[in-house]
PASEBA-1860 file (N, C-alpha, C; in nm, 3 decimals):
! residues 195
1> MTGLIIIC> 9.821/11.603/11.560/9.804/11.721/11.644/9.940/11.779/11.685 ~ 10.036/11.690/11.717/10.169/11.735/11.757/10.238/11.808/11.642 ~ 10.220/11.757/11.520/10.280/11.821/11.402/10.227/11.962/11.382 ~ 10.098/11.982/11.406/10.037/12.114/11.391/10.093/12.211/11.495 ~ 10.114/12.163/11.617/10.171/12.247/11.724/10.313/12.288/11.687 ~ 10.392/12.193/11.635/10.530/12.223/11.595/10.533/12.326/11.483 ~ 10.444/12.310/11.385/10.437/12.406/11.273/10.399/12.545/11.324 ~ 10.301/12.551/11.416/10.260/12.680/11.472/10.372/12.746/11.551
9> VLALLIFL> 10.446/12.668/11.628/10.557/12.722/11.707/10.667/12.772/11.614 ~ 10.698/12.695/11.508/10.800/12.739/11.411/10.758/12.866/11.340 ~ 10.629/12.873/11.301/10.579/12.993/11.235/10.588/13.114/11.328 ~ 10.557/13.094/11.455/10.566/13.203/11.553/10.710/13.249/11.571 ~ 10.805/13.154/11.578/10.946/13.189/11.593/10.998/13.265/11.471 ~ 10.958/13.221/11.352/11.000/13.292/11.230/10.941/13.432/11.227 ~ 10.814/13.444/11.265/10.749/13.576/11.270/10.821/13.669/11.367 ~ 10.854/13.617/11.487/10.923/13.699/11.587/11.064/13.737/11.540
17> FLRARVGV> 11.132/13.645/11.470/11.265/13.677/11.418/11.258/13.787/11.314 ~ 11.161/13.780/11.223/11.149/13.882/11.119/11.104/14.016/11.175 ~ 11.031/14.016/11.286/10.986/14.142/11.348/11.090/14.200/11.444 ~ 11.190/14.120/11.483/11.291/14.169/11.577/11.371/14.281/11.513 ~ 11.422/14.370/11.595/11.497/14.485/11.545/11.645/14.465/11.571 ~ 11.724/14.501/11.469/11.870/14.503/11.481/11.909/14.649/11.489 ~ 11.990/14.683/11.587/12.022/14.824/11.604/12.165/14.850/11.645 ~ 12.198/14.979/11.640/12.331/15.027/11.679/12.310/15.141/11.778
25> DVKMRPEL> 12.388/15.138/11.884/12.385/15.242/11.986/12.526/15.300/11.996 ~ 12.542/15.429/11.962/12.675/15.492/11.960/12.677/15.607/12.058 ~ 12.781/15.612/12.140/12.805/15.726/12.229/12.950/15.767/12.210 ~ 12.971/15.892/12.166/13.104/15.941/12.138/13.133/16.061/12.226 ~ 13.241/16.051/12.302/13.289/16.162/12.383/13.439/16.176/12.357 ~ 13.499/16.288/12.391/13.644/16.302/12.364/13.728/16.195/12.432 ~ 13.687/16.150/12.551/13.769/16.054/12.623/13.735/15.909/12.593 ~ 13.616/15.882/12.536/13.573/15.743/12.518/13.469/15.733/12.407
33> TELRLRFG> 13.476/15.625/12.329/13.375/15.594/12.229/13.314/15.458/12.262 ~ 13.183/15.454/12.272/13.112/15.329/12.301/13.028/15.291/12.180 ~ 13.031/15.163/12.146/12.951/15.111/12.034/12.889/14.980/12.078 ~ 12.756/14.973/12.070/12.685/14.850/12.105/12.597/14.809/11.989 ~ 12.595/14.681/11.960/12.502/14.624/11.863/12.388/14.560/11.940 ~ 12.266/14.578/11.890/12.150/14.522/11.958/12.074/14.430/11.864 ~ 12.025/14.319/11.921/11.935/14.230/11.848/11.823/14.194/11.943 ~ 11.706/14.252/11.919/11.594/14.230/12.010/11.626/14.288/12.146
41> FFAFQILP> 11.623/14.201/12.248/11.652/14.245/12.385/11.800/14.229/12.421 ~ 11.880/14.172/12.332/12.019/14.144/12.362/12.109/14.256/12.309 ~ 12.213/14.289/12.385/12.309/14.393/12.344/12.450/14.335/12.353 ~ 12.533/14.367/12.253/12.672/14.321/12.248/12.762/14.443/12.236 ~ 12.854/14.456/12.330/12.945/14.570/12.329/13.061/14.544/12.235 ~ 13.082/14.636/12.139/13.192/14.626/12.043/13.309/14.715/12.087 ~ 13.278/14.840/12.121/13.380/14.934/12.168/13.337/14.988/12.304 ~ 13.424/15.012/12.397/13.565/14.979/12.394/13.584/14.828/12.398
49> AKPRKRPK> 13.681/14.782/12.325/13.704/14.638/12.313/13.756/14.582/12.445 ~ 13.713/14.462/12.476/13.763/14.396/12.596/13.906/14.349/12.572 ~ 13.991/14.353/12.675/14.130/14.309/12.654/14.136/14.160/12.621 ~ 14.224/14.128/12.529/14.238/13.988/12.487/14.337/13.916/12.577 ~ 14.320/13.785/12.586/14.410/13.706/12.670/14.549/13.695/12.608 ~ 14.554/13.674/12.477/14.681/13.664/12.407/14.703/13.786/12.321 ~ 14.825/13.835/12.314/14.850/13.947/12.222/14.838/13.901/12.078 ~ 14.801/13.995/11.990/14.781/13.963/11.849/14.909/13.916/11.781
57> RVKKAQAK> 15.025/13.970/11.825/15.152/13.936/11.760/15.183/13.787/11.770 ~ 15.150/13.728/11.885/15.177/13.585/11.903/15.093/13.504/11.805 ~ 14.965/13.541/11.791/14.878/13.469/11.697/14.927/13.484/11.554 ~ 14.971/13.605/11.518/15.021/13.627/11.382/15.147/13.545/11.357 ~ 15.236/13.540/11.456/15.359/13.462/11.440/15.327/13.314/11.426 ~ 15.230/13.265/11.502/15.191/13.124/11.491/15.129/13.096/11.355 ~ 15.047/13.188/11.306/14.984/13.170/11.174/15.089/13.169/11.064 ~ 15.189/13.257/11.073/15.296/13.260/10.972/15.376/13.131/10.975
65> AKKKERPE> 15.404/13.078/11.094/15.479/12.953/11.105/15.402/12.838/11.041 ~ 15.270/12.834/11.061/15.188/12.730/11.001/15.184/12.742/10.849 ~ 15.181/12.868/10.800/15.179/12.888/10.655/15.310/12.843/10.591 ~ 15.420/12.865/10.661/15.550/12.824/10.606/15.561/12.673/10.597 ~ 15.500/12.602/10.693/15.507/12.456/10.693/15.429/12.396/10.577 ~ 15.316/12.455/10.543/15.232/12.400/10.437/15.283/12.444/10.300 ~ 15.289/12.350/10.204/15.327/12.392/10.069/15.211/12.468/10.004 ~ 15.245/12.572/9.931/15.143/12.654/9.868/15.087/12.584/9.744
73> PPEVKKKP> 14.955/12.577/9.732/14.895/12.513/9.613/14.914/12.603/9.491 ~ 14.915/12.542/9.372/14.930/12.624/9.251/14.810/12.717/9.235 ~ 14.837/12.837/9.183/14.732/12.936/9.167/14.638/12.896/9.053 ~ 14.511/12.906/9.080/14.409/12.876/8.981/14.335/13.006/8.949 ~ 14.331/13.039/8.822/14.263/13.162/8.782/14.113/13.138/8.781 ~ 14.044/13.220/8.857/13.898/13.208/8.864/13.834/13.325/8.791 ~ 13.720/13.295/8.731/13.645/13.402/8.667/13.584/13.492/8.773 ~ 13.584/13.623/8.752/13.523/13.712/8.852/13.374/13.686/8.863
81> FLTPSGVI> 13.324/13.697/8.986/13.181/13.674/9.010/13.096/13.775/8.935 ~ 13.137/13.902/8.943/13.066/14.008/8.871/13.165/14.091/8.792 ~ 13.136/14.114/8.667/13.220/14.200/8.585/13.177/14.346/8.606 ~ 13.262/14.442/8.569/13.221/14.583/8.584/13.092/14.617/8.511 ~ 13.071/14.559/8.392/12.946/14.587/8.321/12.826/14.526/8.394 ~ 12.848/14.410/8.460/12.740/14.348/8.538/12.704/14.432/8.659 ~ 12.806/14.493/8.722/12.781/14.580/8.837/12.702/14.704/8.793 ~ 12.737/14.759/8.677/12.668/14.878/8.627/12.521/14.846/8.600
89> KLLPSIGR> 12.494/14.725/8.545/12.355/14.686/8.520/12.277/14.665/8.650 ~ 12.350/14.632/8.760/12.284/14.609/8.888/12.262/14.737/8.968 ~ 12.316/14.850/8.922/12.305/14.974/8.998/12.161/15.013/9.033 ~ 12.064/15.000/8.938/11.924/15.032/8.978/11.873/14.942/9.091 ~ 11.907/14.812/9.086/11.864/14.721/9.192/11.930/14.756/9.325 ~ 12.058/14.792/9.319/12.129/14.831/9.441/12.068/14.959/9.498 ~ 12.033/15.053/9.411/11.969/15.176/9.455/11.836/15.151/9.523 ~ 11.756/15.060/9.465/11.627/15.025/9.526/11.647/14.958/9.662
97> MIAKLVKG> 11.750/14.871/9.672/11.777/14.803/9.798/11.817/14.903/9.905 ~ 11.905/14.999/9.871/11.948/15.100/9.967/11.829/15.186/10.009 ~ 11.741/15.220/9.915/11.622/15.299/9.948/11.532/15.226/10.046 ~ 11.514/15.093/10.026/11.434/15.014/10.119/11.496/15.014/10.258 ~ 11.628/14.998/10.262/11.696/14.995/10.392/11.685/15.129/10.463 ~ 11.708/15.238/10.390/11.701/15.372/10.452/11.559/15.401/10.500 ~ 11.460/15.360/10.422/11.320/15.383/10.461/11.285/15.302/10.585 ~ 11.346/15.186/10.601/11.315/15.099/10.715/11.389/15.135/10.843
105> ITLHRFNF> 11.489/15.224/10.835/11.567/15.260/10.954/11.487/15.356/11.041 ~ 11.484/15.326/11.169/11.420/15.413/11.266/11.528/15.475/11.354 ~ 11.528/15.607/11.363/11.625/15.679/11.446/11.557/15.709/11.579 ~ 11.603/15.645/11.686/11.539/15.659/11.817/11.592/15.779/11.895 ~ 11.722/15.805/11.881/11.784/15.913/11.958/11.894/15.976/11.875 ~ 11.904/16.108/11.877/12.013/16.177/11.809/12.049/16.303/11.887 ~ 12.151/16.293/11.969/12.202/16.405/12.047/12.342/16.437/11.995 ~ 12.358/16.558/11.942/12.485/16.598/11.880/12.523/16.735/11.933
113> HIIVATGD> 12.635/16.740/12.001/12.686/16.866/12.055/12.830/16.883/12.006 ~ 12.858/16.995/11.945/12.993/17.020/11.894/13.038/17.158/11.938 ~ 13.163/17.165/11.981/13.227/17.293/12.011/13.330/17.315/11.901 ~ 13.306/17.412/11.817/13.392/17.439/11.702/13.515/17.516/11.749 ~ 13.633/17.464/11.715/13.759/17.530/11.750/13.868/17.480/11.656 ~ 13.957/17.573/11.615/14.069/17.534/11.529/14.202/17.594/11.575 ~ 14.198/17.691/11.664/14.320/17.760/11.704/14.340/17.889/11.627 ~ 14.274/17.901/11.511/14.279/18.022/11.429/14.140/18.085/11.429
121> VAKTAELY> 14.131/18.214/11.461/14.002/18.281/11.476/13.921/18.280/11.346 ~ 13.985/18.311/11.234/13.914/18.318/11.105/13.865/18.180/11.063 ~ 13.951/18.079/11.074/13.911/17.943/11.035/13.800/17.891/11.125 ~ 13.806/17.925/11.254/13.702/17.882/11.347/13.567/17.941/11.308 ~ 13.566/18.070/11.271/13.440/18.134/11.230/13.386/18.071/11.102 ~ 13.474/18.041/11.005/13.431/17.976/10.880/13.374/17.837/10.908 ~ 13.444/17.761/10.992/13.399/17.625/11.024/13.265/17.629/11.099 ~ 13.248/17.728/11.185/13.123/17.744/11.259/13.005/17.765/11.163
129> GAVHAGLG> 13.026/17.850/11.061/12.922/17.871/10.960/12.894/17.747/10.878 ~ 13.001/17.673/10.843/12.984/17.550/10.764/12.908/17.444/10.843 ~ 12.938/17.431/10.973/12.868/17.333/11.057/12.720/17.369/11.068 ~ 12.690/17.498/11.086/12.549/17.540/11.092/12.477/17.512/10.961 ~ 12.543/17.534/10.848/12.481/17.505/10.719/12.454/17.355/10.704 ~ 12.551/17.272/10.744/12.533/17.127/10.735/12.421/17.078/10.825 ~ 12.411/17.134/10.945/12.303/17.094/11.036/12.168/17.141/10.985 ~ 12.166/17.251/10.910/12.040/17.296/10.849/11.991/17.196/10.745
137> LAAPLTAR> 12.085/17.136/10.671/12.047/17.034/10.574/11.999/16.906/10.642 ~ 12.054/16.877/10.761/12.017/16.754/10.832/11.890/16.769/10.914 ~ 11.836/16.890/10.923/11.716/16.913/11.006/11.596/16.828/10.965 ~ 11.566/16.809/10.835/11.452/16.723/10.800/11.469/16.578/10.846 ~ 11.594/16.531/10.853/11.617/16.393/10.896/11.589/16.377/11.045 ~ 11.620/16.480/11.123/11.601/16.469/11.268/11.461/16.514/11.312 ~ 11.379/16.561/11.219/11.245/16.609/11.256/11.156/16.495/11.306 ~ 11.179/16.372/11.258/11.097/16.258/11.299/11.142/16.195/11.429
145> VKDADITV> 11.260/16.237/11.481/11.317/16.174/11.600/11.255/16.236/11.725 ~ 11.214/16.150/11.817/11.152/16.199/11.941/11.257/16.267/12.029 ~ 11.373/16.204/12.044/11.477/16.256/12.131/11.590/16.311/12.044 ~ 11.574/16.434/11.996/11.675/16.498/11.913/11.719/16.629/11.978 ~ 11.850/16.645/11.990/11.905/16.767/12.050/12.037/16.797/11.980 ~ 12.041/16.909/11.910/12.161/16.948/11.835/12.201/17.088/11.880 ~ 12.324/17.100/11.925/12.376/17.231/11.965/12.515/17.250/11.908 ~ 12.546/17.374/11.872/12.677/17.409/11.819/12.732/17.522/11.904
153> GLDYNLTS> 12.853/17.502/11.956/12.918/17.604/12.035/13.043/17.653/11.965 ~ 13.101/17.757/12.020/13.218/17.819/11.958/13.318/17.851/12.069 ~ 13.444/17.813/12.049/13.547/17.842/12.148/13.675/17.879/12.074 ~ 13.719/18.003/12.093/13.841/18.049/12.025/13.968/18.007/12.099 ~ 13.956/17.956/12.221/14.074/17.919/12.299/14.122/17.777/12.271 ~ 14.031/17.687/12.232/14.069/17.548/12.204/14.137/17.539/12.069 ~ 14.217/17.433/12.050/14.288/17.414/11.923/14.224/17.310/11.833 ~ 14.131/17.230/11.887/14.064/17.129/11.805/13.918/17.118/11.850
161> PVIYLSTA> 13.829/17.077/11.758/13.687/17.067/11.794/13.660/16.956/11.896 ~ 13.557/16.974/11.974/13.514/16.874/12.072/13.374/16.829/12.032 ~ 13.357/16.697/12.016/13.230/16.642/11.967/13.173/16.545/12.071 ~ 13.044/16.563/12.098/12.968/16.469/12.181/12.854/16.419/12.093 ~ 12.846/16.287/12.077/12.741/16.228/11.993/12.680/16.110/12.067 ~ 12.549/16.106/12.068/12.477/15.993/12.125/12.360/15.963/12.033 ~ 12.363/15.847/11.970/12.257/15.813/11.874/12.223/15.664/11.884 ~ 12.101/15.633/11.851/12.055/15.495/11.848/11.962/15.479/11.730
169> LSIRTGTV> 11.988/15.379/11.647/11.901/15.351/11.532/11.882/15.201/11.519 ~ 11.773/15.163/11.455/11.744/15.021/11.439/11.666/14.998/11.311 ~ 11.664/14.870/11.271/11.591/14.827/11.152/11.543/14.685/11.177 ~ 11.430/14.650/11.119/11.377/14.514/11.137/11.458/14.414/11.054 ~ 11.476/14.295/11.109/11.551/14.192/11.037/11.478/14.152/10.909 ~ 11.346/14.157/10.910/11.268/14.124/10.790/11.297/14.220/10.676 ~ 11.316/14.349/10.708/11.348/14.449/10.606/11.485/14.422/10.545 ~ 11.583/14.391/10.631/11.718/14.360/10.582/11.715/14.235/10.496
177> LAAGLSLL> 11.645/14.133/10.542/11.636/14.007/10.468/11.567/14.026/10.333 ~ 11.460/14.105/10.330/11.388/14.129/10.204/11.476/14.206/10.106 ~ 11.551/14.305/10.155/11.639/14.382/10.067/11.752/14.294/10.013 ~ 11.809/14.210/10.099/11.915/14.120/10.055/11.867/14.018/9.953 ~ 11.747/13.962/9.975/11.692/13.865/9.881/11.660/13.929/9.747 ~ 11.611/14.054/9.748/11.582/14.120/9.620/11.711/14.147/9.543 ~ 11.820/14.180/9.614/11.948/14.200/9.546/12.002/14.068/9.490 ~ 11.991/13.959/9.568/12.035/13.828/9.519/11.953/13.785/9.397
185> WAIWRSKS> 11.823/13.813/9.398/11.737/13.781/9.284/11.782/13.858/9.160 ~ 11.817/13.985/9.178/11.862/14.066/9.064/11.995/14.013/9.011 ~ 12.086/13.971/9.100/12.215/13.915/9.056/12.192/13.785/8.981 ~ 12.105/13.697/9.034/12.079/13.568/8.969/12.015/13.590/8.831 ~ 11.923/13.687/8.821/11.858/13.716/8.693/11.959/13.765/8.591 ~ 12.051/13.856/8.636/12.150/13.909/8.541/12.246/13.798/8.497 ~ 12.279/13.705/8.588/12.368/13.594/8.553/12.300/13.500/8.453 ~ 12.171/13.471/8.477/12.099/13.377/8.389/12.075/13.435/8.251
193> VHK> 12.065/13.567/8.241/12.046/13.632/8.111/12.173/13.621/8.027 ~ 12.291/13.632/8.094/12.417/13.628/8.021/12.460/13.489/7.980 ~ 12.399/13.384/8.038/12.439/13.247/8.002/12.393/13.207/7.865
END
């Protein structure tokens, strides 16, 4: 009976892991860029980076000193894992994997505000038209998003564009794992065929 309970608990944990969502939350403003990675209910802040206790230069100097102390082993020529022809044969599998990943991505929020400015009146007007054309192409992608807000402004007094971006997207870990396993299977199959 205890073994059955353990198996059920393990199956439940695996199910919850595969259903959990991995996501990215990005907020970009002229003064600050924030980047958070999410896994389920947990969030990890990547940017702005927290200050480190030791400066990087000290660590690099220590690593160089350790490398100098150790004698370098003789170079051994290794066969490449994948040859260019092998990569070309894997392109259809890579394309299918990317399609699965893109299909599995859910865009929760997409707020994009840009003030077009270059300092030159003619270039600013051209860039304004180009940005509107690009956003017209992106409209089908944002049609499925519940919280989508895109605005384009124009300012002839500024010398550089100002961008505000706030977006959040996620994908299930099971989708990522399935796509990765299908790519590994394709690599293993191509390797076994060439042997």
